[in-house]
LODONU-962257 format. One record per atom (N, C-alpha, C): residue in one letter; x negated, y negated, z. Coordinates in pm, whole numbers, padded with zeros to 5 digits, always signed. Example, Ala and Ser with C-alpha at 12.3 -4.5 7.8 and 13.67 -1.06 7.14 Angstrom:
<rs>
A-01319+00569+00780
A-01230+00450+00780
A-01320+00330+00780
S-01285+00225+00708
S-01367+00106+00714
S-01290-00003+00787
</rs>
This chain:
<rs>
X+07349-07135-05818
X+07330-07224-05768
X+07172-07280-05824
X+07122-07241-05933
X+07030-07304-05997
X+07062-07262-06154
X+07054-07385-06281
X+07092-07322-06386
X+06940-07330-06420
X+06932-07228-06571
X+06856-07207-06640
X+06759-07320-06643
X+06749-07429-06663
X+06667-07531-06674
X+06562-07607-06546
X+06620-07522-06432
X+06561-07552-06302
X+06487-07453-06264
X+06556-07311-06342
X+06496-07189-06268
X+06371-07147-06333
X+06232-07096-06234
X+06124-07057-06281
X+06133-06934-06212
X+06125-06826-06241
X+06102-06673-06220
X+05968-06671-06130
X+05968-06617-06020
X+05874-06596-05943
X+05759-06519-05973
X+05781-06421-06069
X+05716-06336-06113
X+05581-06413-06195
X+05643-06540-06295
X+05539-06632-06348
X+05405-06657-06266
X+05433-06628-06144
X+05340-06674-06045
X+05252-06588-05972
X+05337-06479-05940
X+05289-06341-05855
X+05255-06366-05742
X+05222-06301-05639
X+05250-06292-05501
X+05139-06382-05434
X+05047-06392-05492
X+04924-06492-05416
X+04944-06663-05489
X+04982-06616-05638
X+04994-06758-05638
X+05154-06823-05608
X+05220-06764-05558
X+05310-06796-05498
X+05294-06870-05354
X+05212-06774-05281
X+05148-06840-05185
X+05098-06967-05152
X+05022-06965-05255
X+04944-07086-05267
X+05030-07211-05298
X+05115-07197-05398
X+05180-07266-05435
X+05291-07363-05328
X+05305-07248-05201
X+05407-07267-05137
X+05333-07336-05010
X+05201-07335-04989
X+05112-07372-04860
X+05031-07478-04904
X+05030-07555-05008
X+04933-07639-05101
X+04939-07773-05001
X+05107-07814-04960
X+05101-07911-04868
X+05077-07899-04735
X+05089-07801-04666
X+05071-07723-04560
X+04917-07798-04485
X+04964-07878-04363
X+04845-07931-04297
X+04842-07912-04161
X+04738-07888-04113
X+04738-07818-03966
X+04702-08002-03910
X+04779-08027-03773
X+04741-08124-03670
X+04726-08109-03508
X+04798-07955-03519
X+04731-07930-03356
X+04595-07915-03309
X+04586-07953-03192
X+04408-07926-03156
X+04386-07786-03119
X+04484-07723-03109
X+04453-07573-03076
X+04461-07504-03174
X+04489-07556-03317
X+04478-07440-03433
X+04356-07462-03487
X+04249-07399-03446
X+04087-07362-03512
X+04117-07329-03677
X+04212-07214-03675
X+04216-07198-03827
X+04310-07198-03876
X+04405-07206-03977
X+04508-07185-04022
X+04556-07093-04119
X+04600-07153-04235
X+04615-07070-04393
X+04528-07015-04458
X+04497-06933-04466
X+04327-06944-04594
X+04237-06799-04551
X+04253-06729-04422
X+04227-06610-04407
X+04252-06525-04395
X+04224-06389-04282
X+04283-06288-04286
X+04389-06327-04138
X+04298-06397-04040
X+04435-06435-03954
X+04409-06579-03905
X+04473-06621-03845
X+04470-06780-03781
X+04396-06733-03636
X+04331-06863-03615
X+04245-06878-03485
X+04312-06980-03397
X+04354-06941-03268
X+04416-07045-03178
X+04309-07058-03047
X+04325-07161-02989
X+04224-07155-02894
X+04303-07252-02771
X+04373-07210-02676
X+04479-07301-02596
X+04406-07280-02447
X+04261-07262-02442
X+04179-07309-02337
X+04245-07252-02194
X+04269-07283-02111
X+04300-07199-01992
X+04468-07219-01990
X+04560-07241-02103
X+04724-07229-02089
X+04725-07062-02082
X+04872-07067-02023
X+04928-06937-02096
X+04985-06950-02230
X+04972-06839-02319
X+05026-06814-02423
X+05196-06774-02450
X+05222-06864-02521
X+05390-06806-02531
X+05422-06728-02685
X+05495-06640-02715
X+05499-06548-02823
X+05659-06528-02860
X+05717-06556-02967
X+05833-06494-03027
X+05876-06510-03132
X+05939-06369-03148
X+05959-06339-03321
X+06109-06363-03324
X+06168-06371-03439
X+06295-06391-03504
X+06337-06323-03626
X+06403-06249-03635
X+06415-06201-03794
X+06618-06219-03831
X+06557-06297-03964
X+06674-06363-04042
X+06745-06245-04149
X+06886-06185-04131
X+06892-06111-04249
X+06994-06179-04325
X+07007-06202-04427
X+07125-06260-04547
X+07231-06136-04503
X+07385-06194-04516
X+07481-06117-04485
X+07525-06066-04321
X+07425-06090-04256
X+07416-06064-04101
X+07418-06177-04035
X+07303-06288-04061
X+07281-06369-03986
X+07289-06514-04065
X+07337-06519-04203
X+07378-06621-04250
X+07429-06588-04406
X+07509-06725-04450
X+07585-06634-04582
X+07564-06757-04677
X+07489-06718-04748
X+07466-06847-04895
X+07551-06903-04962
X+07680-06859-04944
X+07810-06943-05002
X+07837-07067-04908
X+07772-07076-04814
X+07811-07204-04754
X+07698-07253-04674
X+07566-07183-04670
X+07447-07200-04586
X+07339-07289-04677
X+07328-07390-04729
X+07193-07470-04772
X+07080-07419-04778
X+06983-07363-04865
X+06887-07322-04837
X+06784-07401-04771
X+06767-07536-04751
X+06678-07620-04687
X+06721-07636-04559
X+06849-07633-04519
X+06899-07603-04384
X+06842-07450-04292
X+06882-07356-04395
X+06817-07201-04359
X+06688-07200-04312
X+06608-07281-04388
X+06456-07272-04368
X+06435-07352-04223
X+06523-07494-04202
X+06487-07526-04073
X+06564-07456-03996
X+06675-07396-04009
X+06708-07357-03864
X+06629-07212-03823
X+06583-07163-03938
X+06504-07045-03902
X+06404-07073-03817
X+06313-07177-03845
X+06250-07232-03749
X+06262-07282-03619
X+06405-07366-03611
X+06417-07432-03464
X+06451-07330-03348
X+06516-07220-03450
X+06598-07140-03317
X+06492-07046-03265
X+06359-07023-03351
X+06246-06986-03287
X+06185-07041-03170
X+06166-07155-03223
X+06081-07231-03157
X+06186-07260-03010
X+06305-07241-03006
X+06398-07245-02878
X+06367-07134-02782
X+06292-07046-02829
X+06276-06968-02716
X+06150-06997-02644
X+06066-07066-02718
X+05957-07144-02614
X+05997-07200-02523
X+06048-07317-02578
X+06114-07395-02482
X+06194-07347-02390
X+06257-07251-02404
X+06365-07173-02286
X+06257-07121-02188
X+06111-07098-02191
X+06016-07064-02141
X+05954-07179-02056
X+06000-07294-02079
X+05967-07413-02035
X+05806-07448-02099
X+05804-07422-02206
X+05636-07456-02269
X+05714-07500-02401
X+05580-07551-02471
X+05541-07635-02569
X+05511-07556-02668
X+05612-07550-02784
X+05574-07516-02915
X+05468-07559-03023
X+05360-07469-03037
X+05241-07546-03146
X+05208-07508-03278
X+05254-07362-03285
X+05250-07309-03407
X+05365-07189-03475
X+05404-07189-03598
X+05451-07072-03604
X+05418-07022-03759
X+05458-06870-03766
X+05418-06793-03915
X+05574-06810-03954
X+05559-06785-04067
X+05698-06773-04149
X+05686-06690-04271
X+05766-06562-04262
X+05727-06454-04343
X+05891-06459-04448
X+05847-06444-04567
X+06024-06411-04640
X+05989-06306-04726
X+06094-06224-04750
X+06109-06120-04838
X+06287-06151-04908
X+06258-06166-05044
X+06352-06194-05150
X+06337-06100-05250
X+06491-06088-05328
X+06521-06047-05438
X+06455-06113-05564
X+06489-06060-05677
X+06447-06128-05811
X+06562-06236-05864
X+06682-06217-05763
X+06799-06337-05796
X+06734-06441-05753
X+06613-06507-05668
X+06609-06607-05614
X+06478-06635-05689
X+06494-06776-05789
X+06369-06850-05835
X+06284-06938-05742
X+06166-06965-05820
X+06100-07056-05736
X+06134-07166-05671
X+06249-07243-05740
X+06285-07364-05659
X+06389-07320-05547
X+06454-07215-05546
X+06520-07160-05427
X+06429-07123-05303
X+06341-07083-05311
X+06227-07041-05212
X+06122-07182-05177
X+06168-07269-05254
X+06077-07402-05258
X+06164-07472-05116
X+06291-07509-05162
X+06366-07573-05066
X+06414-07510-04925
X+06387-07341-04916
X+06357-07275-04775
X+06235-07351-04701
X+06117-07356-04772
X+06002-07374-04706
X+06000-07546-04702
X+06029-07613-04735
X+06062-07758-04723
X+06174-07785-04636
X+06253-07679-04604
X+06368-07702-04457
X+06242-07656-04373
X+06200-07564-04332
X+06077-07516-04275
X+06002-07596-04189
X+05921-07702-04327
X+05803-07787-04318
X+05867-07916-04226
X+06004-07967-04288
X+06065-08078-04190
X+06086-08031-04060
X+06118-07886-04013
X+06116-07851-03904
X+05993-07903-03802
X+05866-07807-03859
X+05727-07834-03788
X+05698-07980-03790
X+05746-08054-03888
X+05695-08181-03850
X+05786-08236-03741
X+05927-08229-03745
X+06004-08274-03622
X+05944-08222-03471
X+05882-08091-03484
X+05921-08020-03341
X+05702-08025-03352
X+05664-08127-03404
X+05482-08115-03405
X+05448-07974-03405
X+05475-07879-03467
X+05425-07748-03493
X+05338-07720-03595
X+05267-07661-03611
X+05147-07616-03706
X+05212-07486-03791
X+05227-07467-03950
X+05216-07379-03987
X+05093-07284-04034
X+05070-07192-03953
X+04977-07113-03956
X+04949-06976-04085
X+05089-06936-04140
X+05013-06780-04170
X+05190-06746-04195
X+05170-06662-04229
X+05281-06554-04287
X+05284-06486-04399
X+05378-06391-04443
X+05375-06340-04576
X+05510-06317-04671
X+05484-06313-04775
X+05590-06287-04919
X+05582-06125-04945
X+05737-06104-04963
X+05752-05964-05045
X+05855-05960-05099
X+05870-05873-05153
X+06029-05841-05226
X+06102-05754-05178
X+06247-05791-05219
X+06334-05761-05100
X+06457-05663-05222
X+06448-05560-05178
X+06568-05509-05219
X+06743-05552-05168
X+06717-05588-05043
X+06892-05608-04989
X+06882-05777-04972
X+06847-05870-05024
X+06832-05999-05052
X+06756-06091-05007
X+06822-06149-04894
X+06717-06260-04802
X+06650-06229-04699
X+06557-06206-04648
X+06511-06179-04547
X+06389-06291-04466
X+06404-06322-04372
X+06366-06437-04300
X+06295-06377-04200
X+06176-06401-04163
X+06105-06397-04034
X+05990-06499-03957
X+06036-06567-03847
X+05969-06624-03804
X+05871-06592-03655
X+05738-06616-03644
X+05719-06611-03522
X+05623-06742-03481
X+05701-06774-03355
X+05633-06925-03281
X+05576-06887-03171
X+05499-06986-03161
X+05336-06950-03043
X+05348-07134-02991
X+05308-07099-02873
X+05318-07193-02754
X+05246-07218-02647
X+05270-07261-02523
X+05148-07245-02451
X+05245-07339-02317
X+05216-07310-02182
X+05257-07367-02086
X+05106-07351-01961
X+05141-07424-01866
X+05042-07449-01737
X+05128-07285-01690
X+05031-07226-01594
X+05067-07080-01554
X+05167-07104-01464
X+05146-07237-01377
X+05268-07235-01283
X+05391-07282-01313
X+05374-07347-01436
X+05509-07426-01512
X+05590-07351-01593
X+05537-07209-01593
X+05599-07090-01715
X+05719-07065-01623
X+05862-07025-01680
X+05992-07022-01642
X+06054-06916-01683
X+06045-06791-01591
X+06121-06674-01643
X+06286-06651-01635
X+06365-06569-01676
X+06480-06540-01651
X+06544-06494-01512
X+06397-06440-01433
X+06427-06373-01318
X+06373-06441-01201
X+06357-06591-01214
X+06343-06693-01084
X+06451-06700-00988
X+06594-06716-01058
X+06685-06749-01027
X+06695-06731-00859
X+06736-06821-00756
X+06756-06809-00638
X+06869-06819-00566
X+06925-06791-00465
X+07069-06784-00432
X+07081-06953-00382
X+07169-06988-00386
X+07173-07144-00334
X+07132-07239-00467
X+07075-07207-00572
X+07024-07303-00686
X+07156-07329-00767
X+07109-07466-00825
X+07225-07505-00917
X+07209-07474-01089
X+07340-07449-01137
X+07330-07371-01238
X+07333-07495-01370
X+07287-07552-01472
X+07280-07616-01527
X+07290-07582-01661
X+07336-07690-01764
X+07285-07688-01917
X+07303-07789-01976
X+07203-07792-02076
X+07198-07899-02155
X+07311-07941-02239
X+07308-08012-02294
X+07403-08090-02407
X+07569-08042-02404
X+07624-07999-02502
X+07759-07911-02524
X+07758-07803-02580
X+07892-07726-02560
X+07886-07574-02621
X+07999-07571-02685
X+08001-07425-02748
X+08102-07385-02836
X+08103-07479-02968
X+08030-07569-02992
X+08032-07635-03130
X+08029-07537-03261
X+07880-07520-03238
X+07848-07377-03340
X+07940-07296-03384
X+08031-07225-03284
X+08109-07121-03336
X+08217-07164-03377
X+08272-07279-03354
X+08379-07376-03434
X+08333-07386-03538
X+08211-07447-03583
X+08167-07490-03700
X+08163-07395-03786
X+08152-07275-03749
X+08158-07139-03801
X+08260-07081-03854
X+08360-07118-03786
X+08495-07102-03844
X+08580-07170-03933
X+08526-07276-03922
X+08554-07352-04008
X+08497-07346-04165
X+08360-07316-04131
X+08339-07290-04269
X+08375-07184-04326
X+08372-07045-04209
X+08433-06926-04297
X+08533-06939-04359
X+08627-07047-04292
X+08778-07091-04357
X+08790-07131-04482
X+08685-07221-04505
X+08674-07312-04642
X+08632-07222-04746
X+08496-07120-04700
X+08459-07030-04797
X+08608-06912-04836
X+08681-06865-04774
X+08793-06815-04810
X+08858-06849-04861
X+08896-06997-04896
X+09034-07079-04951
X+08943-07087-05076
X+08785-07111-05113
X+08708-07140-05217
X+08712-07011-05318
X+08697-06898-05246
X+08710-06766-05283
X+08857-06713-05331
X+08956-06765-05308
X+09104-06760-05352
X+09133-06867-05440
X+09047-07004-05445
X+09100-07077-05569
X+08961-07130-05569
X+08848-07124-05635
X+08735-07195-05655
X+08804-07357-05710
X+08872-07360-05746
X+08883-07495-05797
X+08921-07630-05674
X+08938-07525-05575
X+08967-07620-05446
X+08817-07661-05371
X+08781-07764-05365
X+08671-07812-05286
X+08672-07843-05146
X+08566-07785-05050
X+08588-07767-04922
X+08622-07885-04878
X+08720-07879-04771
X+08738-07992-04643
X+08718-08013-04549
X+08549-08080-04547
X+08492-08069-04400
X+08511-08191-04338
X+08557-08300-04395
X+08596-08461-04371
X+08624-08451-04232
X+08519-08540-04147
X+08546-08573-03985
X+08492-08464-03903
X+08449-08377-03979
X+08398-08262-03880
X+08223-08258-03900
X+08175-08311-03926
X+08037-08364-03933
X+07964-08277-03812
X+08022-08297-03689
X+07971-08280-03568
X+07910-08138-03559
X+08038-08065-03573
X+08038-07916-03566
X+08008-07847-03666
X+08003-07864-03804
X+07920-07819-03880
X+07770-07811-03859
X+07749-07911-03847
X+07570-07960-03811
X+07504-07859-03713
X+07620-07840-03607
X+07561-07761-03476
X+07547-07600-03511
X+07607-07592-03652
X+07625-07438-03688
X+07505-07453-03817
X+07513-07557-03904
X+07421-07532-04010
X+07261-07579-03976
X+07253-07669-03850
X+07140-07736-03838
X+07113-07765-03670
X+07125-07657-03587
X+07123-07684-03466
X+06977-07752-03411
X+06983-07789-03301
X+06827-07879-03263
X+06800-07782-03125
X+06673-07754-03145
X+06611-07679-03019
X+06532-07807-02919
X+06560-07756-02780
X+06584-07893-02689
X+06436-07911-02624
X+06364-07924-02724
X+06217-07985-02639
X+06224-08090-02558
X+06305-08128-02616
X+06354-08339-02540
X+06359-08273-02383
X+06434-08154-02350
X+06457-08134-02257
X+06352-08082-02157
X+06267-07999-02220
X+06152-07955-02153
X+06068-08064-02119
X+06046-08208-02223
X+05997-08345-02199
X+06022-08361-02072
X+06177-08380-02048
X+06252-08436-01909
X+06221-08400-01819
X+06216-08238-01831
X+06151-08187-01696
X+06022-08237-01655
X+05935-08245-01737
X+05801-08313-01701
X+05798-08446-01649
X+05876-08531-01707
X+05870-08666-01696
X+05922-08700-01537
X+06054-08603-01511
X+06116-08620-01400
X+06068-08511-01284
X+05976-08434-01302
X+05889-08346-01208
X+05982-08258-01171
X+06087-08194-01290
X+06198-08086-01210
X+06153-08002-01281
X+06112-07876-01196
X+06078-07741-01185
X+06201-07679-01213
X+06246-07591-01326
X+06345-07480-01326
X+06266-07335-01252
X+06388-07316-01177
X+06318-07156-01114
X+06373-07039-01226
X+06465-07035-01285
X+06519-06954-01395
X+06578-07062-01545
X+06540-06974-01655
X+06599-07045-01768
X+06620-06971-01877
X+06678-07014-02000
X+06727-06896-02080
X+06801-06988-02187
X+06779-06988-02318
X+06838-07039-02441
X+06982-07003-02440
X+07072-07095-02504
X+07219-07058-02500
X+07215-06999-02671
X+07214-06870-02698
X+07203-06793-02832
X+07311-06736-02873
X+07349-06625-02749
X+07449-06539-02777
X+07586-06583-02682
X+07597-06711-02632
X+07738-06756-02541
X+07710-06787-02395
X+07744-06877-02345
X+07725-06915-02208
X+07733-06819-02104
X+07826-06709-02123
X+07888-06633-02004
X+07757-06518-02045
X+07728-06455-02167
X+07622-06389-02174
X+07487-06428-02118
X+07450-06575-02150
X+07310-06604-02087
X+07303-06584-01940
X+07417-06646-01868
X+07434-06673-01699
X+07398-06506-01681
X+07470-06451-01768
X+07435-06300-01697
X+07303-06257-01720
X+07245-06280-01828
X+07119-06236-01836
X+07025-06287-01705
X+07082-06408-01670
X+06981-06479-01570
X+07004-06430-01412
X+07097-06396-01399
X+07189-06306-01263
X+07107-06165-01293
X+07144-06066-01341
X+07109-05958-01341
X+06949-05936-01348
X+06864-06066-01411
X+06723-06023-01417
X+06678-06086-01282
X+06751-06201-01205
X+06705-06228-01101
X+06777-06185-00982
X+06857-06078-01001
X+06906-05966-00891
X+07037-06076-00803
X+07103-06197-00895
X+07160-06275-00780
X+07311-06279-00857
X+07430-06345-00792
X+07541-06374-00840
X+07560-06493-00908
X+07700-06587-00934
X+07705-06639-00950
X+07844-06725-00952
X+07878-06844-00931
X+07997-06898-00971
X+07993-07013-01040
X+08078-06990-01141
X+08098-07099-01251
X+08203-07171-01246
X+08199-07300-01285
X+08349-07382-01305
X+08354-07423-01413
X+08510-07364-01479
X+08530-07403-01570
X+08524-07521-01648
X+08589-07639-01520
X+08602-07740-01558
X+08478-07864-01590
X+08367-07804-01535
X+08221-07809-01525
X+08139-07802-01681
X+08247-07700-01768
X+08161-07634-01920
X+08140-07790-02009
X+08049-07790-02019
X+08061-07944-02112
X+08121-07895-02273
X+08221-07952-02325
X+08248-07932-02445
X+08314-08034-02499
X+08248-08052-02641
X+08260-08191-02709
X+08377-08192-02761
X+08462-08352-02748
X+08576-08341-02813
X+08618-08281-02957
X+08562-08280-03023
X+08541-08257-03171
X+08609-08089-03168
X+08482-08001-03051
X+08495-07876-03061
X+08608-07891-03009
X+08668-07920-02910
X+08794-07866-02830
X+08904-07907-02962
X+08930-08024-03012
X+09008-08033-03097
X+09040-07926-03190
X+08874-07890-03261
X+08913-07804-03400
X+08919-07662-03315
X+08897-07647-03219
X+08928-07475-03159
X+09079-07490-03128
X+09107-07597-03109
X+09308-07598-03100
X+09372-07584-03172
X+09310-07642-03319
X+09355-07626-03455
X+09368-07479-03504
X+09258-07408-03492
X+09251-07283-03510
X+09326-07175-03395
X+09361-07215-03280
X+09454-07143-03212
X+09342-07058-03110
X+09204-07154-03095
X+09114-07090-02989
X+09097-07147-02879
X+09075-07064-02759
X+09056-07160-02693
X+08913-07237-02645
X+08925-07311-02649
X+08777-07430-02608
X+08691-07400-02556
X+08716-07315-02391
X+08643-07264-02309
X+08631-07141-02371
X+08680-06992-02425
X+08655-06941-02471
X+08542-06910-02604
X+08519-07041-02651
X+08428-07062-02805
X+08306-07100-02681
X+08281-07152-02585
X+08211-07204-02536
X+08131-07106-02442
X+08204-06987-02381
X+08171-06901-02307
X+08136-06762-02416
X+08168-06741-02535
X+08121-06655-02616
X+08083-06640-02738
X+08079-06823-02786
X+08056-06848-02924
X+07914-06795-02975
X+07847-06882-02868
X+07667-06840-02893
X+07636-06964-03019
X+07503-06976-03033
X+07422-07043-03145
X+07414-07169-03091
X+07455-07208-02997
X+07433-07342-02937
X+07282-07391-02948
X+07187-07310-02875
X+07069-07336-02869
X+07028-07396-02757
X+07115-07460-02628
X+07122-07528-02529
X+07028-07461-02445
X+06983-07540-02357
X+06887-07475-02238
X+07022-07458-02098
X+06995-07357-02053
X+07093-07310-01940
X+06976-07272-01816
X+06969-07331-01725
X+06851-07348-01633
X+06941-07335-01466
X+06838-07309-01363
X+06865-07327-01244
X+06758-07403-01160
X+06801-07457-01080
X+06727-07564-00986
X+06746-07523-00861
X+06648-07570-00734
X+06730-07560-00632
X+06763-07710-00582
X+06840-07680-00484
X+06940-07797-00449
X+06894-07919-00408
X+06752-07919-00429
X+06664-08039-00343
X+06618-08100-00475
X+06657-08063-00590
X+06629-08127-00723
X+06766-08166-00749
X+06871-08160-00666
X+07013-08186-00743
X+06993-08395-00783
X+06945-08460-00692
X+06917-08586-00726
X+06849-08624-00852
X+06761-08524-00874
X+06685-08569-01008
X+06745-08488-01141
X+06879-08451-01125
X+06933-08350-01246
X+07095-08472-01246
X+07131-08486-01155
X+07258-08537-01176
X+07310-08638-01216
X+07208-08744-01260
X+07221-08865-01365
X+07141-08851-01491
X+07103-08748-01522
X+07049-08679-01669
X+07158-08702-01748
X+07199-08806-01850
X+07351-08761-01951
X+07388-08628-01997
X+07246-08572-02035
X+07253-08483-02132
X+07236-08333-02045
X+07254-08356-01936
X+07268-08198-01813
X+07405-08219-01758
X+07428-08130-01757
X+07550-08111-01648
X+07538-07966-01582
X+07579-07981-01430
X+07598-07903-01332
X+07726-07821-01327
X+07726-07679-01375
X+07828-07600-01423
X+07849-07519-01296
X+07799-07489-01208
X+07796-07391-01092
X+07668-07392-00991
X+07691-07273-00944
X+07541-07246-00849
X+07499-07098-00835
X+07440-07048-00800
X+07368-06944-00771
X+07432-06844-00671
X+07477-06760-00631
X+07539-06701-00495
X+07461-06540-00506
X+07487-06497-00354
X+07401-06377-00365
X+07467-06265-00437
X+07361-06129-00460
X+07433-06065-00574
X+07532-06018-00511
X+07570-05970-00393
X+07693-05904-00356
X+07826-05985-00408
X+07830-06109-00409
X+07932-06210-00445
X+07973-06129-00569
X+07865-06097-00668
X+07941-06080-00802
X+07946-06227-00920
X+07974-06199-01031
X+07994-06298-01131
X+08101-06368-01145
X+08111-06477-01135
X+08286-06531-01107
X+08288-06678-01181
X+08418-06674-01234
X+08444-06845-01270
X+08575-06866-01206
X+08577-07003-01170
X+08685-07085-01130
X+08712-07154-01241
X+08859-07079-01288
X+08944-07195-01383
X+08984-07320-01324
X+09013-07384-01432
X+09042-07501-01413
X+09146-07542-01307
X+09264-07421-01306
X+09413-07411-01238
X+09323-07338-01101
X+09200-07353-01104
X+09152-07278-00949
X+09144-07134-00930
X+09203-07066-01024
X+09215-06865-01013
X+09069-06893-01033
X+09018-06764-00969
X+08881-06692-00977
X+08882-06584-01081
X+08814-06548-01180
X+08819-06458-01304
X+08651-06404-01262
X+08659-06294-01289
X+08526-06174-01349
X+08503-06245-01457
X+08323-06281-01450
X+08274-06363-01596
X+08223-06238-01655
X+08261-06223-01751
X+08234-06099-01854
X+08152-06164-01961
X+08046-06084-02064
X+07981-06133-02146
X+08057-06077-02274
X+08095-06181-02343
X+08180-06104-02472
X+08105-06183-02615
X+07997-06216-02581
X+07899-06283-02681
X+07872-06193-02785
X+07794-06224-02908
X+07739-06133-03011
X+07678-06038-02995
X+07691-05884-03083
X+07567-05813-03031
X+07533-05776-03163
X+07430-05767-03199
X+07388-05738-03333
X+07401-05609-03372
X+07422-05525-03280
X+07446-05371-03334
X+07586-05336-03302
X+07715-05416-03290
X+07834-05388-03299
X+07879-05350-03445
X+07949-05273-03441
X+08004-05208-03587
X+08040-05341-03668
X+08107-05437-03615
X+08154-05527-03692
X+08072-05697-03661
X+07937-05701-03654
X+07842-05817-03652
X+07843-05840-03734
X+07850-05790-03859
X+07866-05876-04002
X+07965-05971-04012
X+08033-05968-03912
X+08168-06087-03915
X+08098-06218-03882
X+07982-06224-03815
X+07930-06336-03783
X+07789-06369-03888
X+07812-06506-03934
X+07704-06543-04027
X+07601-06566-03977
</rs>
């Protein structure tokens, strides 16, 4: 990854020296940040807002594979997947903490790349890096991000608010991150068998980016504000569309009817899935890591959402007794089941 000319052992700096080195370029811009890095704790002031907090843990070999994940992308993705949870509550993210555990195989230059990616995400999403921690790790690279945000009390959206008759909507398109992962895994295997063969990702930029550098949908939350759209329930699509729909239904004690033909799948995702012998619909339902927003709105907001180019109405909410159903393109009705990724399954390491 780094040759000897570029390699600086972290031991030369020590923990506090490393922290000083990595945070020297950190600036705070959010009015709610009273005190950021440099004391025992950060100080925030959201006045009369509701405070939103979310934490994610990313482990090497479980959540990412450094054989094809660039370190800068990893830092960026670690931040944005956490911010996505704040946007899924209809809030605005304002601060993060970023903690990292790493083994001695990582030189200073590698850590710099990770933090550079994280700071790029902070700048793009207008959040302050206000703290974190560094530690030695015997098990490879570990990243923990906590995001903090805020929203007006009457604007916070929970999973449990869906009501019978609501429209079921989703932003963007689905399945791209999973198909991009299959492509990267294939190229990794080819490389491991023959290191002289270079990865062939030509023409597949979109789905590779969906896996390596997904984008949290802050813009959708801003769209809600602009058009006066108030979702009843919302969740981000991290574990697959089917899983997230069922999370909303079970939390809200409702049923659903999903229409396969309405599920948004990008043409590149569709074509590449077919090349791999995969069903594009299954990739969208069970793939995960798309970080789009799935939400329900009352029917009287139909006119507000129908003309939004990046929002698809994919079904509606039914009474709980009606169950969880998907109508296929051929008109057959199937029971909707969650087959997304489970972190505690014995085969969970198959997912990077």
